[in-house]
Jmol script that loads the backbone (N, CA, C; Angstrom):
load data "model"
ATOM      1  N   MET A   1      32.284 -18.521   2.896  1.00  0.00           N
ATOM      2  CA  MET A   1      32.338 -17.103   3.208  1.00  0.00           C
ATOM      3  C   MET A   1      32.478 -16.267   1.941  1.00  0.00           C
ATOM      4  N   ASN A   2      33.173 -16.815   0.969  1.00  0.00           N
ATOM      5  CA  ASN A   2      33.377 -16.110  -0.293  1.00  0.00           C
ATOM      6  C   ASN A   2      32.055 -15.903  -1.040  1.00  0.00           C
ATOM      7  N   LYS A   3      31.125 -16.878  -0.914  1.00  0.00           N
ATOM      8  CA  LYS A   3      29.816 -16.748  -1.561  1.00  0.00           C
ATOM      9  C   LYS A   3      29.022 -15.578  -0.977  1.00  0.00           C
ATOM     10  N   ILE A   4      29.122 -15.412   0.329  1.00  0.00           N
ATOM     11  CA  ILE A   4      28.397 -14.325   0.999  1.00  0.00           C
ATOM     12  C   ILE A   4      28.940 -12.967   0.552  1.00  0.00           C
ATOM     13  N   VAL A   5      30.248 -12.859   0.469  1.00  0.00           N
ATOM     14  CA  VAL A   5      30.870 -11.599   0.043  1.00  0.00           C
ATOM     15  C   VAL A   5      30.474 -11.288  -1.397  1.00  0.00           C
ATOM     16  N   ASN A   6      30.523 -12.289  -2.266  1.00  0.00           N
ATOM     17  CA  ASN A   6      30.125 -12.078  -3.664  1.00  0.00           C
ATOM     18  C   ASN A   6      28.652 -11.690  -3.774  1.00  0.00           C
ATOM     19  N   TYR A   7      27.827 -12.311  -2.961  1.00  0.00           N
ATOM     20  CA  TYR A   7      26.401 -11.982  -2.966  1.00  0.00           C
ATOM     21  C   TYR A   7      26.184 -10.529  -2.536  1.00  0.00           C
ATOM     22  N   CYS A   8      26.869 -10.104  -1.494  1.00  0.00           N
ATOM     23  CA  CYS A   8      26.732  -8.719  -1.021  1.00  0.00           C
ATOM     24  C   CYS A   8      27.229  -7.723  -2.068  1.00  0.00           C
ATOM     25  N   LYS A   9      28.326  -8.063  -2.741  1.00  0.00           N
ATOM     26  CA  LYS A   9      28.834  -7.196  -3.804  1.00  0.00           C
ATOM     27  C   LYS A   9      27.838  -7.107  -4.958  1.00  0.00           C
ATOM     28  N   ALA A  10      27.233  -8.237  -5.323  1.00  0.00           N
ATOM     29  CA  ALA A  10      26.251  -8.243  -6.404  1.00  0.00           C
ATOM     30  C   ALA A  10      25.021  -7.428  -6.025  1.00  0.00           C
ATOM     31  N   CYS A  11      24.591  -7.533  -4.774  1.00  0.00           N
ATOM     32  CA  CYS A  11      23.436  -6.754  -4.309  1.00  0.00           C
ATOM     33  C   CYS A  11      23.737  -5.260  -4.358  1.00  0.00           C
ATOM     34  N   TYR A  12      24.910  -4.880  -3.890  1.00  0.00           N
ATOM     35  CA  TYR A  12      25.296  -3.474  -3.922  1.00  0.00           C
ATOM     36  C   TYR A  12      25.371  -2.957  -5.359  1.00  0.00           C
ATOM     37  N   ASP A  13      25.969  -3.753  -6.236  1.00  0.00           N
ATOM     38  CA  ASP A  13      26.111  -3.345  -7.634  1.00  0.00           C
ATOM     39  C   ASP A  13      24.741  -3.138  -8.275  1.00  0.00           C
ATOM     40  N   GLU A  14      23.810  -4.035  -7.982  1.00  0.00           N
ATOM     41  CA  GLU A  14      22.475  -3.897  -8.561  1.00  0.00           C
ATOM     42  C   GLU A  14      21.760  -2.667  -8.019  1.00  0.00           C
ATOM     43  N   LEU A  15      21.838  -2.441  -6.711  1.00  0.00           N
ATOM     44  CA  LEU A  15      21.163  -1.278  -6.122  1.00  0.00           C
ATOM     45  C   LEU A  15      21.805   0.035  -6.537  1.00  0.00           C
ATOM     46  N   ALA A  16      23.112   0.054  -6.670  1.00  0.00           N
ATOM     47  CA  ALA A  16      23.810   1.303  -6.959  1.00  0.00           C
ATOM     48  C   ALA A  16      23.830   1.650  -8.439  1.00  0.00           C
ATOM     49  N   HIS A  17      23.862   0.638  -9.325  1.00  0.00           N
ATOM     50  CA  HIS A  17      24.088   0.925 -10.735  1.00  0.00           C
ATOM     51  C   HIS A  17      22.984   0.452 -11.679  1.00  0.00           C
ATOM     52  N   LYS A  18      22.217  -0.548 -11.289  1.00  0.00           N
ATOM     53  CA  LYS A  18      21.242  -1.112 -12.219  1.00  0.00           C
ATOM     54  C   LYS A  18      19.795  -0.737 -11.896  1.00  0.00           C
ATOM     55  N   THR A  19      19.555  -0.248 -10.707  1.00  0.00           N
ATOM     56  CA  THR A  19      18.197   0.090 -10.291  1.00  0.00           C
ATOM     57  C   THR A  19      17.867   1.517 -10.717  1.00  0.00           C
ATOM     58  N   THR A  20      16.668   1.698 -11.259  1.00  0.00           N
ATOM     59  CA  THR A  20      16.210   3.052 -11.584  1.00  0.00           C
ATOM     60  C   THR A  20      15.227   3.482 -10.491  1.00  0.00           C
ATOM     61  N   TRP A  21      15.527   4.583  -9.856  1.00  0.00           N
ATOM     62  CA  TRP A  21      14.698   5.081  -8.771  1.00  0.00           C
ATOM     63  C   TRP A  21      13.707   6.098  -9.326  1.00  0.00           C
ATOM     64  N   PRO A  22      12.492   6.157  -8.761  1.00  0.00           N
ATOM     65  CA  PRO A  22      11.500   7.114  -9.254  1.00  0.00           C
ATOM     66  C   PRO A  22      11.899   8.547  -8.935  1.00  0.00           C
ATOM     67  N   SER A  23      11.437   9.448  -9.796  1.00  0.00           N
ATOM     68  CA  SER A  23      11.685  10.862  -9.538  1.00  0.00           C
ATOM     69  C   SER A  23      10.733  11.353  -8.441  1.00  0.00           C
ATOM     70  N   TYR A  24      10.990  12.557  -7.968  1.00  0.00           N
ATOM     71  CA  TYR A  24      10.145  13.123  -6.913  1.00  0.00           C
ATOM     72  C   TYR A  24       8.694  13.252  -7.392  1.00  0.00           C
ATOM     73  N   LYS A  25       8.511  13.655  -8.643  1.00  0.00           N
ATOM     74  CA  LYS A  25       7.167  13.817  -9.202  1.00  0.00           C
ATOM     75  C   LYS A  25       6.448  12.467  -9.279  1.00  0.00           C
ATOM     76  N   GLN A  26       7.140  11.443  -9.734  1.00  0.00           N
ATOM     77  CA  GLN A  26       6.540  10.112  -9.811  1.00  0.00           C
ATOM     78  C   GLN A  26       6.196   9.589  -8.419  1.00  0.00           C
ATOM     79  N   LEU A  27       7.072   9.856  -7.474  1.00  0.00           N
ATOM     80  CA  LEU A  27       6.857   9.379  -6.111  1.00  0.00           C
ATOM     81  C   LEU A  27       5.646  10.055  -5.475  1.00  0.00           C
ATOM     82  N   THR A  28       5.523  11.374  -5.651  1.00  0.00           N
ATOM     83  CA  THR A  28       4.369  12.068  -5.071  1.00  0.00           C
ATOM     84  C   THR A  28       3.080  11.650  -5.770  1.00  0.00           C
ATOM     85  N   HIS A  29       3.130  11.424  -7.066  1.00  0.00           N
ATOM     86  CA  HIS A  29       1.937  10.971  -7.786  1.00  0.00           C
ATOM     87  C   HIS A  29       1.495   9.604  -7.270  1.00  0.00           C
ATOM     88  N   SER A  30       2.435   8.702  -7.083  1.00  0.00           N
ATOM     89  CA  SER A  30       2.099   7.374  -6.565  1.00  0.00           C
ATOM     90  C   SER A  30       1.533   7.465  -5.151  1.00  0.00           C
ATOM     91  N   ALA A  31       2.089   8.345  -4.342  1.00  0.00           N
ATOM     92  CA  ALA A  31       1.594   8.508  -2.976  1.00  0.00           C
ATOM     93  C   ALA A  31       0.165   9.043  -2.973  1.00  0.00           C
ATOM     94  N   VAL A  32      -0.138   9.980  -3.865  1.00  0.00           N
ATOM     95  CA  VAL A  32      -1.496  10.525  -3.954  1.00  0.00           C
ATOM     96  C   VAL A  32      -2.471   9.437  -4.414  1.00  0.00           C
ATOM     97  N   VAL A  33      -2.061   8.615  -5.352  1.00  0.00           N
ATOM     98  CA  VAL A  33      -2.921   7.527  -5.827  1.00  0.00           C
ATOM     99  C   VAL A  33      -3.215   6.546  -4.689  1.00  0.00           C
ATOM    100  N   VAL A  34      -2.185   6.183  -3.932  1.00  0.00           N
ATOM    101  CA  VAL A  34      -2.371   5.244  -2.824  1.00  0.00           C
ATOM    102  C   VAL A  34      -3.261   5.850  -1.740  1.00  0.00           C
ATOM    103  N   LEU A  35      -3.043   7.108  -1.403  1.00  0.00           N
ATOM    104  CA  LEU A  35      -3.874   7.757  -0.386  1.00  0.00           C
ATOM    105  C   LEU A  35      -5.328   7.867  -0.844  1.00  0.00           C
ATOM    106  N   SER A  36      -5.542   8.191  -2.105  1.00  0.00           N
ATOM    107  CA  SER A  36      -6.900   8.295  -2.635  1.00  0.00           C
ATOM    108  C   SER A  36      -7.601   6.943  -2.618  1.00  0.00           C
ATOM    109  N   ALA A  37      -6.906   5.915  -3.055  1.00  0.00           N
ATOM    110  CA  ALA A  37      -7.498   4.577  -3.056  1.00  0.00           C
ATOM    111  C   ALA A  37      -7.805   4.122  -1.636  1.00  0.00           C
ATOM    112  N   SER A  38      -6.936   4.425  -0.698  1.00  0.00           N
ATOM    113  CA  SER A  38      -7.178   4.056   0.701  1.00  0.00           C
ATOM    114  C   SER A  38      -8.400   4.771   1.250  1.00  0.00           C
ATOM    115  N   LEU A  39      -8.547   6.043   0.909  1.00  0.00           N
ATOM    116  CA  LEU A  39      -9.710   6.801   1.364  1.00  0.00           C
ATOM    117  C   LEU A  39     -10.998   6.236   0.776  1.00  0.00           C
ATOM    118  N   VAL A  40     -10.998   5.909  -0.504  1.00  0.00           N
ATOM    119  CA  VAL A  40     -12.188   5.340  -1.144  1.00  0.00           C
ATOM    120  C   VAL A  40     -12.558   4.008  -0.503  1.00  0.00           C
ATOM    121  N   ILE A  41     -11.571   3.159  -0.280  1.00  0.00           N
ATOM    122  CA  ILE A  41     -11.848   1.858   0.339  1.00  0.00           C
ATOM    123  C   ILE A  41     -12.369   2.034   1.760  1.00  0.00           C
ATOM    124  N   ALA A  42     -11.798   2.981   2.509  1.00  0.00           N
ATOM    125  CA  ALA A  42     -12.272   3.240   3.870  1.00  0.00           C
ATOM    126  C   ALA A  42     -13.719   3.727   3.860  1.00  0.00           C
ATOM    127  N   LEU A  43     -14.068   4.581   2.915  1.00  0.00           N
ATOM    128  CA  LEU A  43     -15.456   5.062   2.825  1.00  0.00           C
ATOM    129  C   LEU A  43     -16.412   3.936   2.446  1.00  0.00           C
ATOM    130  N   ILE A  44     -15.986   3.052   1.563  1.00  0.00           N
ATOM    131  CA  ILE A  44     -16.826   1.910   1.184  1.00  0.00           C
ATOM    132  C   ILE A  44     -17.054   0.998   2.383  1.00  0.00           C
ATOM    133  N   VAL A  45     -15.999   0.709   3.133  1.00  0.00           N
ATOM    134  CA  VAL A  45     -16.133  -0.141   4.322  1.00  0.00           C
ATOM    135  C   VAL A  45     -17.020   0.536   5.362  1.00  0.00           C
ATOM    136  N   PHE A  46     -16.873   1.845   5.531  1.00  0.00           N
ATOM    137  CA  PHE A  46     -17.723   2.582   6.470  1.00  0.00           C
ATOM    138  C   PHE A  46     -19.194   2.492   6.056  1.00  0.00           C
ATOM    139  N   ALA A  47     -19.465   2.667   4.770  1.00  0.00           N
ATOM    140  CA  ALA A  47     -20.848   2.593   4.284  1.00  0.00           C
ATOM    141  C   ALA A  47     -21.419   1.192   4.484  1.00  0.00           C
ATOM    142  N   MET A  48     -20.631   0.173   4.180  1.00  0.00           N
ATOM    143  CA  MET A  48     -21.102  -1.199   4.381  1.00  0.00           C
ATOM    144  C   MET A  48     -21.370  -1.476   5.849  1.00  0.00           C
ATOM    145  N   ASP A  49     -20.524  -0.988   6.722  1.00  0.00           N
ATOM    146  CA  ASP A  49     -20.700  -1.183   8.159  1.00  0.00           C
ATOM    147  C   ASP A  49     -21.960  -0.481   8.647  1.00  0.00           C
ATOM    148  N   THR A  50     -22.201   0.733   8.158  1.00  0.00           N
ATOM    149  CA  THR A  50     -23.394   1.475   8.560  1.00  0.00           C
ATOM    150  C   THR A  50     -24.665   0.762   8.102  1.00  0.00           C
ATOM    151  N   VAL A  51     -24.669   0.288   6.859  1.00  0.00           N
ATOM    152  CA  VAL A  51     -25.837  -0.439   6.345  1.00  0.00           C
ATOM    153  C   VAL A  51     -26.047  -1.724   7.141  1.00  0.00           C
ATOM    154  N   PHE A  52     -24.978  -2.457   7.399  1.00  0.00           N
ATOM    155  CA  PHE A  52     -25.095  -3.699   8.155  1.00  0.00           C
ATOM    156  C   PHE A  52     -25.609  -3.436   9.563  1.00  0.00           C
ATOM    157  N   GLN A  53     -25.132  -2.360  10.186  1.00  0.00           N
ATOM    158  CA  GLN A  53     -25.606  -2.016  11.525  1.00  0.00           C
ATOM    159  C   GLN A  53     -27.089  -1.668  11.495  1.00  0.00           C
ATOM    160  N   PHE A  54     -27.531  -0.927  10.487  1.00  0.00           N
ATOM    161  CA  PHE A  54     -28.942  -0.568  10.366  1.00  0.00           C
ATOM    162  C   PHE A  54     -29.797  -1.819  10.191  1.00  0.00           C
ATOM    163  N   VAL A  55     -29.359  -2.722   9.330  1.00  0.00           N
ATOM    164  CA  VAL A  55     -30.122  -3.968   9.098  1.00  0.00           C
ATOM    165  C   VAL A  55     -30.182  -4.795  10.362  1.00  0.00           C
ATOM    166  N   MET A  56     -29.074  -4.911  11.061  1.00  0.00           N
ATOM    167  CA  MET A  56     -29.060  -5.747  12.266  1.00  0.00           C
ATOM    168  C   MET A  56     -29.922  -5.139  13.377  1.00  0.00           C
ATOM    169  N   THR A  57     -29.928  -3.809  13.522  1.00  0.00           N
ATOM    170  CA  THR A  57     -30.778  -3.198  14.556  1.00  0.00           C
ATOM    171  C   THR A  57     -32.245  -3.266  14.161  1.00  0.00           C
ATOM    172  N   THR A  58     -32.526  -3.325  12.865  1.00  0.00           N
ATOM    173  CA  THR A  58     -33.912  -3.484  12.429  1.00  0.00           C
ATOM    174  C   THR A  58     -34.386  -4.902  12.666  1.00  0.00           C
ATOM    175  N   VAL A  59     -33.555  -5.876  12.387  1.00  0.00           N
ATOM    176  CA  VAL A  59     -33.926  -7.284  12.558  1.00  0.00           C
ATOM    177  C   VAL A  59     -33.951  -7.650  14.042  1.00  0.00           C
ATOM    178  N   TYR A  60     -32.967  -7.205  14.786  1.00  0.00           N
ATOM    179  CA  TYR A  60     -32.860  -7.524  16.213  1.00  0.00           C
ATOM    180  C   TYR A  60     -32.911  -6.245  17.038  1.00  0.00           C
ATOM    181  N   PRO A  61     -34.115  -5.687  17.273  1.00  0.00           N
ATOM    182  CA  PRO A  61     -34.182  -4.441  18.050  1.00  0.00           C
ATOM    183  C   PRO A  61     -33.819  -4.696  19.517  1.00  0.00           C
ATOM    184  N   ASN A  62     -33.396  -3.633  20.182  1.00  0.00           N
ATOM    185  CA  ASN A  62     -33.003  -3.768  21.603  1.00  0.00           C
ATOM    186  C   ASN A  62     -34.186  -4.008  22.461  1.00  0.00           C
TER     187      ASN A  62
END
end "model"
wireframe off; spacefill off
backbone 0.3
color backbone group
């Protein structure tokens, strides 16, 4: 039981005193980068899906 208590104390100490948290500006910048990358990847997947659908309907018409 003593090991668990020491582990919890060490975790708290690291989170409270040793961890550096990002500033609001850094956090918003990272969020914009992630949202932009997600949008680009979604557009690429959409374009690939559209091309694949066109090829498949050309090869196998209804």
